[in-house]
C-alpha positions in Angstrom: 0.0 0.0 0.0 2.9 2.4 0.9 4.6 1.7 -2.5 1.4 2.5 -4.3 1.1 5.8 -2.5 4.7 6.6 -3.2 4.1 5.9 -6.9 1.1 8.2 -6.9 3.1 10.9 -5.1 5.9 10.6 -7.6 3.5 10.7 -10.5 1.7 13.8 -9.1 5.0 15.6 -8.5 6.1 14.8 -12.1 2.8 16.2 -13.4 3.2 19.4 -11.3 6.8 19.9 -12.5 5.8 19.4 -16.1 3.0 21.9 -15.7 5.4 24.4 -14.1 8.0 23.9 -16.9 5.3 24.4 -19.6 4.0 27.5 -17.8 7.5 28.9 -17.7 8.1 28.4 -21.4 7.5 31.3 -23.8 6.4 30.5 -27.3 9.0 30.8 -30.0 9.0 34.3 -31.5 7.6 34.7 -35.0 10.2 35.3 -37.7 10.5 39.0 -38.4 12.3 41.2 -40.9 15.3 43.0 -39.4 13.9 46.3 -40.7 11.1 47.1 -43.0 9.4 50.2 -44.6 5.8 50.2 -45.8 4.7 53.1 -48.0 1.9 53.8 -50.4 3.0 53.2 -54.0 3.5 56.3 -56.0 1.1 56.9 -59.0 1.9 54.7 -62.0 3.6 56.6 -64.8 2.3 54.7 -67.8 4.5 56.6 -70.3 7.6 55.9 -68.3 6.7 52.2 -68.0 6.1 51.9 -71.7 9.4 53.6 -72.5 11.2 51.2 -70.1 9.6 48.1 -71.7 10.5 49.3 -75.2 14.1 49.8 -74.0 14.1 46.1 -72.9 13.9 46.9 -69.1 11.0 45.2 -67.3 9.5 47.4 -64.5 9.9 45.9 -61.1 6.5 44.9 -59.8 5.3 42.3 -57.3 7.4 40.3 -54.9 11.2 39.9 -55.2 12.9 38.0 -52.5 16.4 36.8 -52.0 18.6 35.8 -49.1 19.2 39.5 -48.1 16.1 41.5 -48.9 12.5 41.3 -49.7 10.7 43.8 -52.0 7.0 43.9 -52.6 6.3 46.6 -55.2 2.9 48.1 -56.3 0.8 45.4 -54.5 -2.7 45.6 -53.1 -3.2 44.4 -49.5 -5.0 41.4 -50.9 -1.9 40.4 -52.9 0.3 40.9 -49.9 -1.9 38.7 -47.7 -2.0 36.1 -50.5 1.8 36.0 -50.5 2.1 36.0 -46.7 -0.4 33.2 -46.1 0.2 31.0 -49.2 -3.3 31.3 -50.7 -4.7 32.5 -54.0 -6.2 36.0 -53.9 -9.6 34.6 -54.7 -9.5 32.5 -51.5 -9.4 35.6 -49.4 -12.7 36.7 -47.9 -12.6 40.3 -46.7 -13.7 43.8 -47.5 -13.6 45.1 -51.1 -11.1 47.8 -50.3 -8.4 45.1 -49.9 -8.2 45.5 -53.7 -8.2 43.2 -56.6 -5.3 40.9 -57.6 -2.5 41.6 -60.0 -1.2 44.6 -61.8 -4.4 46.5 -62.4 -4.6 50.3 -62.4 -7.9 50.5 -60.5 -8.6 52.6 -57.5 -7.4 50.2 -54.8 -4.5 51.4 -52.7 -1.2 49.8 -53.4 1.9 49.5 -51.3 5.7 49.3 -51.6 7.5 47.2 -49.0 11.3 47.1 -48.6 12.6 44.8 -45.9 15.9 43.3 -44.8 16.1 39.7 -43.9 18.1 38.9 -40.7 21.4 37.1 -41.0 20.9 33.3 -41.6 17.4 33.7 -42.9 16.4 32.3 -46.3 13.7 33.4 -48.8 11.6 30.5 -47.5 11.3 32.5 -44.2 9.9 35.6 -46.0 6.2 34.6 -46.0 6.2 34.2 -42.2 8.1 37.5 -41.8 5.6 39.2 -44.1 2.7 37.8 -41.9 4.3 39.4 -38.8 4.8 42.7 -40.7 1.1 42.8 -41.9 -0.1 42.0 -38.4 2.0 44.8 -36.9 1.5 47.5 -39.5 -2.1 46.8 -40.7 -3.3 45.2 -37.4 -4.2 42.2 -39.5 -5.9 39.2 -38.0 -7.2 36.2 -39.9 -8.4 32.6 -39.6 -8.9 29.8 -42.0 -12.2 28.1 -42.8 -13.5 25.6 -45.3 -16.9 26.5 -46.6 -19.4 25.2 -49.1 -19.3 27.7 -51.9 -20.5 28.1 -55.5 -17.7 27.1 -57.9 -17.4 26.4 -61.6 -16.5 22.8 -62.2 -14.1 22.2 -65.1 -15.4 19.0 -66.7 -14.9 17.0 -69.9 -17.7 17.7 -72.4 -19.9 15.0 -73.9 -17.8 14.4 -77.0 -14.5 14.2 -75.1 -11.5 16.5 -74.8 -9.9 18.1 -77.8 -6.5 18.7 -76.2 -2.9 18.3 -77.4 -0.3 16.8 -75.2 2.6 19.0 -74.4 6.2 18.2 -75.4 7.7 21.1 -73.5 10.7 20.3 -71.3 9.5 21.2 -67.8 12.7 22.1 -66.0 12.5 23.9 -62.6 13.8 27.5 -62.6 17.1 28.1 -60.9 17.0 31.2 -58.7 20.8 31.5 -59.1 20.6 31.9 -62.8 20.8 35.6 -63.7 17.8 37.0 -65.7 18.3 37.2 -69.5 18.3 40.6 -71.2 14.8 42.0 -71.0 13.7 39.3 -68.6 12.2 40.1 -65.2 12.5 37.5 -62.4 9.7 37.4 -59.9 8.4 35.3 -57.0 4.9 33.9 -56.9 3.1 31.9 -54.2 3.6 28.8 -56.3 7.3 29.4 -57.0 9.6 31.6 -59.1 8.7 32.8 -62.6 10.4 34.8 -65.4 8.6 37.3 -67.6 9.7 38.5 -71.0 7.9 41.3 -72.9 8.3 40.7 -76.7 8.5 43.4 -79.3 5.1 42.5 -80.7 3.5 43.3 -77.4 3.1 39.7 -76.3 4.3 38.5 -72.9 5.9 35.2 -72.1 5.6 33.9 -68.5 8.0 31.0 -67.8 6.8 29.1 -64.8 9.5 26.4 -65.0 8.1 23.0 -64.1 4.6 24.5 -64.1 4.8 25.3 -67.8 4.9 28.4 -69.9 2.1 31.0 -70.7 2.0 33.5 -73.5 -0.5 36.3 -73.5 -1.3 38.5 -76.5 -3.7 41.4 -76.9 -5.5 42.4 -80.2 -6.8 45.9 -79.7 -8.6 45.8 -83.1 -10.7 42.8 -82.1 -10.6 43.7 -78.4 -9.5 40.2 -77.4 -6.8 38.6 -75.3 -5.3 35.2 -76.3 -3.7 33.1 -73.6 -1.6 30.2 -74.8 -0.4 27.7 -72.2 2.1 24.9 -72.8 3.0 22.2 -70.3 0.0 23.0 -68.1 -1.9 20.5 -66.0 -5.7 20.7 -65.8 -5.4 21.9 -62.2 -3.1 24.7 -63.5 -5.5 25.5 -66.3 -8.4 25.7 -63.7 -6.3 28.0 -61.6 -5.8 30.3 -64.7 -9.5 30.3 -65.4 -10.1 31.3 -61.7 -8.0 34.4 -62.3 -10.0 35.3 -65.3 -13.1 35.2 -63.1 -11.4 37.1 -60.3 -13.9 40.0 -60.3 -16.5 37.6 -58.8 -14.1 35.5 -56.8 -15.6 32.4 -58.5 -13.2 29.6 -58.2 -12.8 27.0 -61.0 -12.2 23.5 -59.7 -10.6 20.8 -61.9 -13.0 17.8 -62.1 -11.9 16.5 -65.5 -9.9 13.5 -64.2 -7.3 14.2 -66.9 -3.7 13.6 -66.0 -0.5 14.9 -67.7 0.5 18.2 -69.3 -1.2 19.9 -72.2 -1.2 22.7 -74.7 -4.2 24.9 -74.1 -5.3 28.1 -75.8 -8.2 30.4 -74.9 -9.3 33.7 -76.5 -11.3 36.0 -74.3 -13.1 39.3 -75.1 -11.6 42.2 -73.2 -15.2 43.3 -72.5 -15.6 40.1 -70.5 -12.6 41.0 -68.4 -13.7 44.4 -67.1 -14.9 44.4 -63.5 -18.1 46.2 -62.5 -17.4 49.9 -62.5 -15.1 49.8 -65.5 -11.8 49.8 -63.7 -8.7 47.9 -65.0 -7.9 44.8 -63.2 -5.3 42.1 -62.5 -2.2 40.6 -63.8 -1.5 37.7 -66.2 -4.0 35.0 -65.6 -1.3 32.4 -66.4 0.4 32.5 -63.0 2.2 35.6 -61.7 -0.8 37.8 -61.9 -1.9 36.5 -58.6 1.2 37.9 -57.1 0.8 41.3 -58.6 3.8 40.8 -60.9 3.5 41.7 -64.5 4.4 44.2 -67.2 1.4 45.5 -69.3 -1.2 43.2 -67.8 -4.8 42.4 -68.9 -7.9 43.7 -67.1 -9.6 41.9 -64.3 -12.6 39.6 -64.8 -16.1 40.3 -63.7 -18.2 37.3 -64.5 -20.0 35.3 -61.8 -21.8 32.7 -63.8 -22.6 31.8 -67.4 -25.5 34.3 -67.5 -23.5 37.1 -65.8 -21.0 37.8 -68.6 -17.7 36.2 -69.8 -19.4 34.4 -72.5 -16.1 34.2 -74.4 -14.5 32.3 -71.6 -17.2 29.6 -71.6 -17.0 29.5 -75.4 -13.2 29.1 -75.4 -13.4 26.3 -72.9 -16.1 24.5 -75.0 -13.8 24.5 -78.0 -11.3 22.5 -76.0 -13.9 19.7 -75.5 -14.4 20.9 -71.9 -17.1 22.7 -70.1 -17.7 24.9 -67.1 -20.6 23.9 -64.9 -21.9 25.7 -61.8 -21.7 23.5 -58.7 -21.0 23.7 -55.0 -17.9 22.4 -53.4 -15.8 22.9 -50.2 -13.5 25.8 -50.6 -10.6 26.7 -48.3 -10.8 30.4 -47.4 -8.7 32.8 -45.5 -11.1 35.0 -43.5 -10.1 38.5 -42.7 -11.2 39.3 -39.1 -9.7 42.7 -39.0 -7.4 44.9 -41.1 -6.6 48.6 -41.2 -6.7 50.5 -44.4 -3.7 52.6 -43.5 -0.5 51.1 -42.1 1.2 52.4 -39.0 4.2 54.6 -39.6 7.6 53.0 -40.0 
């Protein structure tokens, strides 16, 4: 009986000591930038940007992170949150003043952030540091939820897909390789990308192992053509989601098709204008979600087949695919609180 009591006493003492030890421990501090400035972006000088592009110099927009510093240039608060929390901009549920996604020229406030990484940190640490900075300067608080939401299901049409398999070599991009002349290196939530603006006005977005996207604008016909090579159906669905960014309607791949394909869609620019007529986001092929692009297309405004964007549905139909309204669980980042104006540096 005495041994049993002793064992109980030892067990109780151990539990108390463990509780005291846990109480005395402080949580590990969040990674933070060594120093950072947050400023409203200056007004965009369209003529200067055009001259730089014609001279072969790509303007610096969006996120640019290396082992020493992090730059986030001309980005809406929505884009900054997407980069910090590793979500797509259309997954963010919050007030409209957070802004659209990408390189639009609408009325949403945009910001420039310049930050120094502490010694020993890597670019993989930057998202957590950006989280801490947004929490400090914008008083940002968020939580994640999965909700049943209206989506557009990407499905194979009745007569089967009309897709061509890709033969593109899908090699990952090497961050250590210097940009080629006229090439802009950017970081996206899905990895690095390179953008080249061609003399004919087209823009090539090299996503490395995620494929390559070329966008062209025909002002005479008022259309945008987006040619993707090496893209998966999940990647194509994500590109379509960006085209529908004005309504935050997510496109979900339900085709069951595996592999990489060549995909081309032609979209009317009228279908890409948001309500109110502003100019919207960046290249729907990938980096636009990060606010990184040169002369980017307008944002989308459609919410369903009857609400506009007829050309998007028609282009998808030509591929032997279809978009069908459904409901599905969608992971969301809910904005609980955010300030429009950051605290001073």
